[in-house]
DRENMI-951456 format. One record per residue: x negated, y negated, z of N, C-alpha, C in turn; residue in three letters. Coordinates in steps of 0.1 Angstrom, whole numbers, plus 2048, in hexadecimal, padded with zeros to 3 digits. Layout:
XYZXYZXYZALA ...
//
This chain:
E64844BCCE6A84DBC2E6485BBC4MET E6C866BC5E66873BC8E5E878BBBPRO E54880BBEE4C886BB3E54890BABGLU E5388FB9EE5A898B95E508A3B92GLN E548AFB95E4B8BAB92E538C5B8BVAL E4D8CAB80E538D5B79E538E2B81SER E5E8E9B81E608F6B88E61901B7ETHR E5E8FFB71E60909B67E56914B69ALA E4B912B6EE4191CB6FE3E91FB7EALA E3B92CB80E39931B8EE2B935B90GLU E27935B9DE1A939BA1E19948BA1TYR E0F94EB9CE0D95CB9CE05961BA8LEU E0896CBADE00971BB9DF2977BB4PRO DE9978BBDDDC97EBBBDDD98DBBCILE DD8994BB2DD69A2BB2DC99A5BB8ARG DC99A9BC5DBC9A9BCCDB39B5BC8TYR DB99C1BC5DB19CCBC2DA89CABB5LYS DAE9C5BAADA69C2B9FD9C9B6BA1PRO DA09ADBAAD989A2BADD8B9A7BB5LEU D8D9B0BBED829B5BC5D799BEBBCPHE D7F9C5BB2D779CCBA9D6E9C3BA0LEU D749B7B9CD6D9ADB95D629A8B9DLEU D649A5BAAD5A99FBB3D4E9A9BB4MET D529B6BB6D489C0BB8D3F9C2BABALA D469C3BA0D3F9C5B93D359BAB8FALA D3A9AEB91D329A2B8DD269A0B97THR D299A3BA4D1F9A1BAED149ACBACTHR D189B8BA8D0E9C3BA6D059BFB9ALEU D0C9BAB8FD049B6B83CFA9ABB87ALA CFE9A1B8ECF6996B92CEA99BB9CALA CEE9A5BA4CE49AABAECD99B2BA7GLY CDD9BAB9CCD29C1B95CC99B7B8EILE CCF9ADB87CC79A4B80CBE99BB8ALEU CC4998B95CBD990B9FCB1998BA5GLY CB29A5BA5CA79AEBAAC9B9ADBA0TRP C9F9ADB93C959ADB89C8E9A0B86ILE C95995B87C90988B83C86982B8DMET C7C97BB88C73974B90C79966B94ASP C7095DB99C75950B9EC70945B95ILE C7893AB95C7392EB8FC6D925B9AARG C67919B96C5F912BA0C6890CBABPHE C74908BA7C7D902BB2C8190DBBCASP C82919BB8C84924BC2C78926BCBGLU C6C925BC5C60926BCDC6091BBD8ALA C6490FBD5C65905BDFC6F909BEAPHE C7A90FBE6C84913BF0C7E91EBF9THR C77927BF3C70932BFBC6792BC05LEU C5F921C01C5691AC0AC5E913C15GLU C6890CC11C70904C1BC7690DC26THR C7A919C22C82921C2BC7A92DC32THR C6C92CC30C64937C35C5F936C43SER C6192AC4AC5B928C57C65925C62ARG C71929C60C7B926C6BC8591BC68GLY C8F91BC71C9A912C70C97903C70PHE C8F8FFC7AC8C8F1C7BC828ECC70LEU C798F5C6CC708F1C61C788F0C54TYR C828F8C52C8B8F7C46C928EAC45ALA C988E6C51C9F8D9C51C958CEC4EILE C898CEC54C7F8C3C51C7B8C3C43LYS C788CEC3DC748CFC2FC7F8CBC25GLN C8B8D0C29C978CCC20C988BDC1FALA C968B6C2AC988A8C2AC8C8A0C24ILE C808A5C28C7489DC25C6E8A1C17GLU C6E8AEC14C688B3C08C728B5BFDPHE C7D8BDC00C878BFBF5C8F8B3BF2GLU C908A9BFBC9889DBFACA78A1BF8GLN CAB8ABC00CB98B0BFFCBF8B1C0DGLN CCC8B4C0DCD38B7C1ACCE8C4C1FALA CCE8C6C2CCC68D1C32CCE8DEC35PRO CDC8DEC34CE38E9C39CE08F6C32LEU CE08F6C25CDD903C1ECCF908C21TYR CC5900C21CB8904C24CB790AC33PHE CBE903C3CCBE908C4ACC4916C4BALA CD0918C44CD6925C44CCE930C3DLEU CC792CC32CBF936C2BCB393AC34LEU CAE930C3BCA2934C44CA693EC4FSER CB393DC54CB8947C5DCBA954C56LEU CBF954C4ACC1960C43CB4967C40TRP CA9960C3DC9C966C3AC9596AC46ARG C9A968C52C9396EC5EC9597DC5EARG C9F982C57CA0990C55C96996C4CILE C9398FC41C8A994C37C85988C2FASP C78988C2DC7297CC26C7097FC17LEU C7598AC12C7398DC04C7B984BFBSER C77983BEEC7D97ABE4C8B97FBE1ILE C8E98CBE0C9B990BDCCA598EBE8PHE CA0990BF4CA998DC00CAD97FC00PHE CA4976BFDCA7967BFDCB1965BF2ALA CB096BBE6CB996ABDBCC7970BDFARG CC797ABE7CD4981BEBCDD977BF3SER CD796CBF9CE0963BFFCE995CBF5PHE CE4959BEACEC954BDFCF695EBDASER CF196BBD9CFA976BD5D06978BDFLEU D04975BEBD0E976BF5D1A96DBF3LEU D17961BEED22957BEBD28959BDEPHE D23961BD5D29963BC8D36969BC8TYR D38975BCED4697ABCFD50971BD7PRO D4B96ABE1D53961BE8D58956BDFILE D50951BD6D54947BCDD5E94CBC3SER D5C958BBFD6695EBB5D74960BBCILE D74964BC8D81966BD0D87958BD1TRP D7F94EBD5D85940BD7D8A93BBC9LEU D8393FBBED8893ABB1D96940BAEALA D9894CBB2DA5952BB0DAF94BBB9ALA DAC948BC5DB5941BCEDB8933BC9GLU DAE92CBC4DB191FBBEDB9920BB2ALA DB792ABA9DBF92CB9DDCD92EBA1GLY DD0936BABDDE939BAFDE592CBB3ARG DDE923BB9DE4917BBEDE690CBB4ARG DDC90BBABDDD8FFBA2DE2902B94TYR DE290FB90DE6912B82DF291BB82VAL DFD917B7DE0991EB7DE0A928B72ARG E10934B74E1293EB6AE06943B63SER DFB942B6ADEE948B65DE9951B70VAL DE695EB6DDE1967B76DD4962B7DASP DD3960B8ADC795BB90DBB964B8DPRO DBD970B8ADB2979B86DAB974B79LEU DB396EB70DAE969B64DA395EB67VAL DA7955B6FD9E94AB73D9294FB7BILE D94958B83D8995EB8BD7F965B81ALA D8496CB77D7B973B6ED73969B65ALA D7A95FB60D73955B58D6994DB61ALA D6C94AB6DD63943B76D5794CB79PHE D59959B7BD4E962B80D43963B75SER D47962B68D3D963B5ED38956B58VAL D3D94BB5DD3893EB58D2993EB5AHIS D2293BB4FD1393DB4FD0C935B5AGLN D1292AB5ED0B922B69D0E928B77LEU D1A92DB79D1D934B85D15941B86VAL D13948B7BD0B955B7CCFC951B7EPHE CF8947B77CEA942B79CE793FB87TRP CF0938B8ECEF934B9CCED940BA5ALA CF494BBA2CF3957BAACE595DBA9THR CDE95AB9FCD0960B9DCC6956BA3LEU CCA94BBA9CC1941BADCC1940BBDASP CB593EBC2CB493EBD1CB9931BD6ILE CBA926BCECBF919BD3CCE919BD6ARG CD390EBD8CE090CBDFCEC90DBD7LEU CEB910BCACF690DBC1D02916BC3TYR D00923BC6D0C92CBC8D13928BD5THR D0B923BDFD1191EBECD1A912BE9PHE D1590ABDFD1D8FEBDBD2A903BD5ILE D2A90DBCCD36912BC5D40917BD0THR D3B91EBDAD44923BE4D4A917BEDALA D4290DBF0D47902BF8D518FABF0LEU D4E8F7BE3D578EEBDBD648F6BD9SER D63903BD6D7090BBD4D7890BBE0ALA D7190DBECD7990EBF8D7F900BFBGLY D798F5BF8D7F8E8BFAD8B8E6BF1MET D8A8EBBE5D958E9BDBDA18F1BE0LEU D9F8FDBE5DAA905BEBDB08FEBF7VAL DA88F9C00DAD8F2C0CDB48E5C09CYS DAF8DEBFEDB68D2BFADC48D4BF7LEU DC78DFBF0DD48E3BECDDC8E6BF9TYR DD78F0C01DDF8F5C0CDE18EAC17ASP DD78E2C19DD78D8C24DDD8CBC20GLY DDE8C7C13DE28BAC10DEC8B9C04TYR DEA8C2BFADF28C0BEEE008C7BEELEU E018D2BF4E0D8DABF4E178D4BFELYS E248D6BFCE2E8D0C05E2D8D4C13GLU E2B8E1C16E2A8E6C24E1B8E7C27GLU E158DCC29E068DCC2AE028E3C37ALA DF68E9C37DF18F1C42DE78E8C4ASER DEA8E7C57DE08E0C60DD38E8C61ARG DD48F5C61DC88FDC61DBF8FBC55THR DC68FAC49DBF8F7C3DDB88EAC3DALA DBE8E0C44DB88D3C45DAB8D4C4EARG DAC8DBC59DA18DCC61D958E4C5ALEU D988EEC53D8E8F6C4BD888EDC41VAL D908E4C3BD8B8DBC30D818D1C36PHE D848CCC42D7B8C3C49D6D8CAC4CLEU D6E8D6C50D628DDC53D5A8DFC46VAL D618E3C3CD5A8E6C2FD548D8C29LEU D5C8CEC2BD578C1C26D4A8BCC2DALA D4A8BEC3AD3E8BBC42D328C4C3ELEU D358D1C3CD2A8DAC37D268D6C29ALA D2F8D2C21D2C8CEC13D228C2C13ALA D258B8C1BD1D8ACC1BD0F8AFC20LEU D0E8B9C29D008BDC2ECFA8C8C25HIS D008CBC1ACFB8D5C10CF68CEC04THR CFF8C6BFECFB8BEBF2D038B1BF2GLN CFC8A6BF1D03899BF2D0D897BE7TYR D0A89CBDBD1489BBD0D228A0BD3TYR D238A9BDDD308AFBE0D398A4BE7LEU D33899BEBD3B88EBF0D43888BE5GLY D3F88ABD8D48885BCDD5588CBCDPHE D55899BD1D618A1BD2D6A89CBDDGLN D65897BE7D6D892BF2D74885BEELEU D6D87CBE7D73870BE2D7D873BD7ALA D7A87DBCFD84881BC4D91887BCAALA D9088EBD6D9C893BDCDA5888BE1GLY D9F87DBE6DA7872BEADAE86BBDEALA DA7869BD3DAC863BC8DB786BBC2ALA DB5878BC1DC0881BBCDCC881BC4ALA DCB881BD1DD7880BDADDF873BD7LEU DD7868BD5DDE85BBD3DE585CBC6ALA DDF861BBBDE5861BAEDF286ABAEVAL DF1874BB7DFD87DBB8E08878BC1CYS E0586CBC7E0F866BD0E1186DBDDGLY E07874BE1E0887CBEEE02873BF9LYS E0A868BFCE0585EC05E03863C14TRP E0D86AC19E0C86FC26DFF879C28ALA DFE881C1DDF288AC1DDE5882C1CALA DE6877C14DDA86FC12DD5869C1FLEU DDF864C28DDB85EC34DD4868C3DLYS DD9875C3EDD387FC45DC5882C40LYS DC4882C32DB7885C2CDAD87BC2FTYR DB186EC2EDA7863C31DA3863C40LEU DAC867C49DA8868C57D9E873C58PHE DA087EC52D97889C53D89885C4DGLY D8987EC42D7D879C3CD7586FC45MET D7D867C4CD7785EC55D6F866C60ALA D75871C65D6F879C6FD6287FC69VAL D63885C5DD5788AC56D4D880C54VAL D51874C50D47869C4ED40865C5BGLY D47865C66D40862C73D3686DC76LEU D3A879C74D31884C77D24884C6EALA D2687EC62D1B87EC58D12872C5APHE D15869C63D0D85CC64CFE85FC66ILE CFA869C6FCEC86BC70CE586EC63PRO CEB877C5BCE587BC4ECE686FC44MET CEF866C46CF085BC3CCE3853C3BALA CDD851C47CD0849C47CC6851C3FPHE CC685EC40CBD867C39CBF866C2AVAL CCC866C26CD0865C18CCA858C11VAL CCC84DC19CC7840C13CB8841C11VAL CB0846C1ACA2847C18C9E851C0DARG CA585CC0CCA3866C01CA6860BF4GLN CB1858BF3CB5852BE6CAB849BE1ALA CA4841BE9C9A838BE5C8E840BE0GLY C8B84BBE6C7F853BE1C8285ABD4ILE C8E860BD3C92868BC7C9385EBBBVAL C98852BBDC9A849BB2C8D845BACSER C82846BB3C75842BAFC6D84EBA8GLY C7385ABA7C6C865BA2C6A864B93HIS C7385EB8CC7285DB7DC7584FB79THR C7084BB6DC7383FB67C7C842B5BASP C8883CB5AC9183FB50C98833B4BPHE C9B833B3ECA3828B38CAB82FB2DGLU CB882CB2CCC0831B21CCB827B1EPHE CCF828B11CD9820B0CCE7825B11THR CF181DB0FCFF822B13D0282EB0BALA CFE82FAFFD0283BAF7CFA847AFCLEU CED846AFFCE6851B05CEB855B12GLU CEF84BB1ACF684EB27D02857B25PHE D0B852B1CD1785AB19D15868B15ALA D0A86AB0DD07877B08D02880B13LYS CFA87AB1DCF5882B28D01887B31GLU D0B87EB33D16882B3BD1E88DB34VAL D2088BB27D28894B1ED228A2B1FTYR D148A2B1DD0D8AFB1DD0F8B7B2AARG D0F8B0B35D118B7B41D1F8BCB43ARG D298B4B40D368B9B41D398C4B37VAL D348C4B2BD368CFB22D318DCB27LEU D258DCB2DD1F8E8B32D288EEB3DVAL D2E8E5B45D378EAB4FD458EFB49LEU D498E9B3ED568ECB39D568F8B30PHE D4C8FAB28D4C906B1FD3E909B1BVAL D3B916B19D2E91AB15D2D91CB06THR D25913B00D23914AF1D14914AEDVAL D0C914AF8CFD913AF5CF891EAEDGLU CFE92AAEDCF9936AE6CFC935AD7TRP D0592CAD3D0992CAC5CFF926ABCILE CFD92DAB0CF5928AA5CFE928A99GLU CFC91EA90CF2913A90CF6908A99PRO CED8FEA9ACEE8F3AA4CFB8EBAA1GLU CFD8E8A94D098E0A91D168E6A95TRP D178F3A94D238FAA99D258FAAA8LEU D1A8FBAAFD1A8FAABED1F8ECAC2LYS D198E2ABBD1D8D4ABFD2B8D1ABCVAL D308D5AB1D3D8D1AADD488DAAB4TRP D458E7AB7D4E8EFABED508EAACCLEU D458E5AD3D468E0AE0D4E8D3AE0GLY D4C8CBAD6D548BEAD5D638C1AD3ARG D668CAACAD748CEAC7D7B8D4AD3LEU D748DDADAD7A8E3AE5D7D8D9AF0LEU D748D1AF3D768C7AFED818BDAFALEU D818B9AEDD8B8AFAE9D998B7AE8LEU D998C3AE3DA68CAAE2DAC8CDAEFGLY DA48D1AF9DAA8D4B06DAE8C7B0DPHE DA78BCB0ADAB8AFB10DB98ABB0BGLY DBB8ACAFEDC88A8AF8DD38B2AFCMET DD08BFAFDDDA8C8B01DDE8C6B10LEU DD48C3B18DD88C1B27DDF8B4B28PHE DDC8AAB21DE389DB21DF189FB1DTHR DF48A7B12E018A9B0EE098B1B18ALA E038BBB1EE0A8C3B29E0D8BAB35LYS E038B1B38E058A9B44E1189FB42LEU E1289AB36E1D890B32E2A897B32ALA E2A8A4B2DE378ABB2BE3C8B1B38LYS E348B7B40E388BFB4BE378B8B59GLU E2D8AEB5AE2B8A6B66E2A8AFB72ARG E218B9B71E1E8C2B7CE148BCB86ILE E178BCB92E0F8B5B9CE018BAB9CLEU DFF8C7B9BDF28CDB9CDE98C9B90GLU DEF8C7B84DE88C2B79DE38B4B7BASP DEB8ACB80DE789EB83DDC89EB8DARG DDD8A6B97DD38A7BA1DC58ABB9BPHE DC68B6B93DB98BBB8DDB28B1B84LEU DBA8AAB7BDB38A1B72DAD895B79VAL DB4890B83DAE885B8BDA288AB93THR DA3896B99D9989BBA1D8C89DB99PHE D8D8A1B8CD828A3B83D7C896B7EVAL D8688DB7AD82880B74D7A878B7DALA D7F877B8AD7886FB94D6A874B96VAL D68881B97D5B887B9AD52884B8EGLN D56885B82D4E882B76D49873B77ILE D5286AB7AD4E85CB7BD4385AB86VAL D44861B91D3A860B9CD2D866B97PHE D2E871B90D21878B8BD1B86FB81PHE D23868B78D1D85FB6ED16854B75ALA D1C84EB80D15844B87D08848B8DALA D08855B92CFC85AB99CF185CB8FALA CF485FB82CEA861B78CE3854B76ILE CEA849B76CE483CB74CDA838B7FTHR CDC83FB8BCD383CB96CC7845B97PHE CCA852B96CBF85CB98CB8860B8BVAL CBF85EB80CBA862B73CC086FB6EGLY CBC872B62CC287EB5BCBD88BB60VAL CB088CB64CAA898B68CAF89DB76GLN CAF894B80CB3898B8ECC289CB8FPRO CCA899B85CD889CB85CDC8A4B79LEU CDB8B1B7ACDD8BBB6FCEC8C0B71GLN CF08C8B67CFD8CEB67CFF8D7B74ALA CF48DDB78CF58E6B83CF88DFB90ARG CF48D2B91CF88CAB9CD078C7B9DHIS D0E8C8B91D1C8C6B90D248D3B90MET D1E8DDB95D248EBB93D328ECB9AILE D358E3BA4D428E4BAAD4D8E0BA1GLY D4A8DAB96D558D6B8CD598E1B83LEU D528ECB83D568F7B7AD648FDB7DILE D678FFB8AD74905B8DD7F8FCB89LEU D808EFB8DD8B8E7B89D8C8E5B7APRO D818E5B73D818E4B65D878F0B5FLEU D848FCB64D89908B5FD98909B62MET D9D904B6EDAB903B71DB28FAB67ALA DAC8EFB63DB28E6B59DB48EDB4BILE DAA8F5B47DAA8FCB3BDB6906B3AGLN DB890EB44DC2918B44DD0912B46PHE DD0907B4EDDD900B50DE18F9B42SER DD78F4B3BDDB8EEB2EDE08F8B24ALA DDB905B24DE090FB1BDEE913B1ELEU DF3910B2AE01914B2EE0B90BB26ARG E06901B1FE0E8F8B16E15901B0BPHE E0E90BB07E13913AFCE1D91EB01PHE E1D920B0FE2692AB15E24938B0EARG E1893BB0BE15948B04E0994EB0BASN E0B95AB0FE00961B16DF4964B0DARG DF7965B00DEC968AF7DE195DAF7SER DE5950AF8DDC945AF9DD3946B05ALA DD894AB10DD094DB1CDC6958B1AILE DCB963B15DC396EB12DB796CB09ALA DBA964AFEDB0961AF4DA5958AF9LEU DAA94EB01DA0945B07D9794CB12TRP D9D955B19D9695DB23D8B965B1CLEU D8F96CB11D86974B09D7A96BB04LEU D7E95FAFFD73956AFAD69953B05PHE D6F94FB11D6694BB1CD5D957B20LEU D63963B21D5B96FB25D50971B1BLEU D54971B0ED4A974B03D3F96AB03ALA D4395DB03D39952B01D2F952B0DSER D35954B19D2C953B25D2395FB26ASN D2896BB23D20977B23D16977B18MET D19971B0DD0F970B02D04967B06ALA D0795CB0DCFD952B11CF4959B1CPHE CFB960B26CF3966B31CEA970B2BILE CEE978B21CE5982B1BCD997CB14SER CDC971B0DCD196BB06CC7964B10LEU CCD95DB1ACC5955B23CBC95EB2BGLU CC096BB2FCB9973B37CB397FB30HIS CB297FB23CAD98AB1BC9F98EB1FARG C97984B23C89986B27C8898CB35SER C9398CB3DC93990B4BC89988B53LEU C8797BB50C7E973B57C84965B58ALA C8195EB64C85950B65C7B947B5DLYS C7F93BB5BC76931B55C68931B5BPRO C5E933B54C50934B59C4B942B58GLY C5394CB59C4F95AB58C4395DB61ASP C44959B6EC38958B77C33966B7BPHE C3C970B7DC3897DB81C2F983B76ARG C33982B6AC2B989B5FC1E981B5DARG C1E974B5EC1296DB5CC08970B68MET C0D971B74C04975B7FBFF983B7EALA C0798CB79C0299AB78BF899BB6CGLU BFA993B62BF1993B57BE398EB5BTYR BE3983B62BD697DB67BCF987B70VAL BD698DB7ABD0996B83BCB9A3B7CALA BD19A7B72BCC9B3B6BBC09B0B62GLU BBE9A4B5EBB39A1B54BA8998B59ASN BA9993B65B9F989B6BB93990B70GLU B89988B72B7D98CB79B7B982B84GLU B73985B8EB7097CB99B69970B94ALA B6B965B9AB65958B97B6B951B8BGLY B78954B88B8094EB7EB8C947B84GLN B8B93BB89B96934B8FBA2934B86PRO BAE934B8CBBB934B84BC0926B86VAL BC091EB7BBC5910B7BBD3910B75MET BDD90AB7CBEB90BB79BF18FDB75ILE BF88FDB6BBFF8F0B67C0D8F4B61VAL C188EDB64C188E1B6CC158E4B7BHIS C128DAB83C0C8DCB90C158E4B99ALA C238E2B98C2C8E9BA1C2C8F8B9FASP C288FCB93C2990AB8FC20913B98ALA C1790DB9FC0E915BA8C1691CBB3ILE C21917BB7C2991DBC2C3092ABBETYR C3792ABB2C3D937BAEC32941BAAPRO C2793CBA4C1D945B9FC1694DBAAPHE C14946BB5C0D94CBC0C15956BC8ARG C22956BC6C2B960BCBC2896EBC5ASN C2396EBB9C2197ABB1C1297EBAFTYR C09974BB1BFB976BAEBF497DBBATYR BEE988BB7BE6990BC1BD8993BBCHIS BD3989BB5BC598BBAFBBA986BB9GLY BAE985BB3BA2982BBBB9E974BBAVAL BA496CBB2B9F95EBB0BA7953BB7ASN BA2948BB8BA893CBBEBB3936BB5HIS BBE931BBABC892ABB2BC691BBB5LEU BC8914BAABC7905BABBD1900BA1ASP BD58F3BA2BDF8EDB9ABD98E1B93ALA BDD8DEB87BD98D2B7FBE68C9B7DLEU BE48BCB7FBD88B5B83BD58B6B92PRO BDF8BAB9ABDD8BBBA8BE98C3BAEGLN BE78C8BBABF28CFBC0BFC8C5BC6ILE C098C8BC4C138BFBCAC168C5BD8ASN C108BFBE2C118C4BF0C208C4BF5GLU C238CDBFEC308CFC03C348C5C0ELEU C328B9C0AC358AEC14C418A5C0FTHR C3F8A0C03C49898BFCC4889ABEDSER C518A2BE7C4F8A6BD9C50899BD0TRP C47899BC7C4788EBBDC42893BB0ASN C4A893BA5C46898B98C3B890B92PRO C39884B96C2F87BB90C21881B93LYS C2088AB9DC13890BA0C0F89AB96LEU C1889EB8DC158A7B82C118A0B75SER C10893B75C0D88BB6ABFE88AB68VAL BF988DB5CBEB88BB58BE987DB54PHE BE0876B5BBDD867B58BD3866B4DARG BC886EB4EBBD86CB44BB4879B45ASP BAA87AB3CBA2886B3BB99887B47GLU B9587BB4DB8D87CB59B94883B65ALA BA1881B66BA8888B70BA8897B6DGLN BA989BB60BA98AAB5DB9B8AFB60VAL B918A8B5DB838ACB60B818AEB6EGLU B868A5B77B848A6B85B8B8B3B8ASER B968B7B84B9C8C4B88B948D0B86GLY B8D8D1B7AB848DCB78B778DBB80PHE B738CFB82B678CDB8AB688D1B99ASP B758D4B9DB768D9BAAB708E7BABARG B6D8EDBA0B678FBB9FB5B8FAB97TRP B508F4B9CB448F1B93B3C8FEB90PRO B3E909B98B37915B95B3E91EB8AGLN B4A91AB87B52923B7EB4F91FB6FALA B4D92AB67B4B928B59B5892BB51ASP B60934B57B6C938B50B78935B5AARG B83932B54B9092FB5CB9B936B55PHE BA5939B5DBB293DB58BBB931B59TRP BC192DB4DBCA922B4DBD8927B4BLEU BE0925B55BEE92AB55BF891EB53VAL C0091FB4AC0A913B47C18919B46SER C21912B4DC2F916B4BC3690EB40ASP C2F905B39C348FEB2EC3D8F2B32GLY C3D8EFB3FC468E4B43C3E8D7B43TRP C408CEB3AC388C2B38C408B5B3ACYS C4B8B6B40C538A9B43C5D8ACB4EALA C608A1B55C6B8A1B5FC75897B5AHIS C7F89BB52C88891B4CC80888B43GLY C8187BB45C79872B3CC6B870B41THR C67876B4CC59875B51C5187FB4ALEU C4787BB42C3E884B3AC32887B42LYS C2E894B42C22898B4AC15895B41PHE C16891B35C0B88FB2CC0289BB2BASN C088A6B28C008B3B26BF68B2B1BCYS BF88A9B11BEF8A7B06BE18A3B0BGLU BE189CB16BD4897B1BBCC8A4B20ILE BD38ADB26BCC8BAB2ABC78C1B1ELEU BD08C3B14BCC8CAB08BC18C4B00GLU BC18B7B00BB58B0AF9BA88B3B00ASN BA98B2B0EB9D8B5B15B988C3B13TYR BA18CDB13B9E8DBB11B988DDB03LEU B9D8D6AF9B988D8AECB898D3AEBGLY B858C9AF3B788C4AF2B6E8CBAFBTHR B738D0B07B698D5B11B6A8E5B13HIS B748EBB0DB768F9B10B79901B03PHE B7690EB03B7A917AF8B84921AFEGLU B8E925AF6B9892FAFAB9393DAF6VAL B91945B00B8C953AFEB9895CAFBGLU BA395AB02BAF962B00BBB95AB04SER BC695EAFEBD3957B01BDE961B00SER BE895FB09BF4968B0AC00960B0CALA C0B963B04C1795CB05C21964B0DGLN C2995CB15C33963B1EC4195CB1BPHE C4B95FB23C5895AB20C5894BB1FALA C60946B16C61938B14C54932B0FGLY C50927B15C43921B11C37924B1AALA C3992EB22C2E932B2CC22938B25SER C16934B28C0A93AB22C0093CB2DTHR BF7946B2ABEB948B32BDF948B29VAL BD5940B2CBC993FB24BBC941B2CARG BB3949B27BA694AB2DB9D941B26LEU B98937B2DB9092CB26B8292CB2CILE B78928B24B6A927B28B6491AB24ARG B5C915B2EB56908B2BB4C909B1FARG B4C8FEB17B438FEB0CB358FCB10ARG 
//
């Protein structure tokens, strides 16, 4: 039976001049903020991984980062031009306007009678997309890859006059995606499921053949993935009920779907998020039943299958290793679903009002989140404070242990840096090395500097990795018994610097 598709709505062209202005304005804003901001500890790891050449980056990505190597290898090549922090961050900045352009291209294909510029604008200010642009790690590269695959899925498989070139580009992007972030494989599985639900059987055969080729090319990395999965699954110990599990999945999807974190009071934020998610779900379902548009069916299947896969992944790796940022490729199809649902009203005012809400809510969150002009840890200011106030012979002890890496990027003082309870060497990252076992372990850390009477104690306030607790109270109890605090300074978030003296 032939597919019934509504032809009441038409696709709108992209207005490229305002799109390019949008790309330029948002990239300039991100670039200015990226120049000002310091780094968080994950970014410090990325700087270490990509600082010694192409082959070293591949080795460290696999063995230390426990990730796919492509992004780190490319960034290592980029950094051969300049090893500065901002230049490393500019690699993410490079893919930001590309992602915005691809968002417009995807919007033109999947959402009828909605200006693609609307979707591009909403996508460009999504707080997680903007956050990724300020980060040295791979997330903006992921948004570009996932958006490119979404566009090529339409051109190469979904539309009637499918493009062979688009299919070839899709296969290249798919292979690059699997070598960038393994979770992007969920998008490939979701593409097959969506084509099946849409009844595109001829296209599905071509798609599966292409995926077989990609799978064969990925076989060498598959053995690496199995080994990495065993290591990562042992990083944290976690148990949760079915209700807690459902809440964890819901929280991640909500962050991707709409930005309400900035809203106070708490009850209003919680209920607004629930009502928006439920309301759009009901609206899209009604539109899907009434109009039976092929792209709508594709999008909802494409998103639903990925969420199921991500939920399954959480049960394996735990809640901390799979955050909303790891699901960032879902933002664009979720946004397409939102604007497609609003076409049910056949009123441009609904589109405009929702766009205004998205712009306002995301910009409000971005302003609040970055008001201190510092990343979590505030490492630049802490390092400058210590260097300005220290004297020789006062070792700088840093907790949690991984915080030593971003701190040392900014510290130019005269004292030695050390980590409590121990330094997490750059061989195979394990958060359990940041756990305090007992006070004897704390004592051994300070005893590494027997001649020192005073220490600087730098803390980024990070005392847990998901359900893994670092037992920071053991450190505080030891300090209360064996040290006196001579001075203390508070920085962004929970970051503190204390000058302590042995009793």
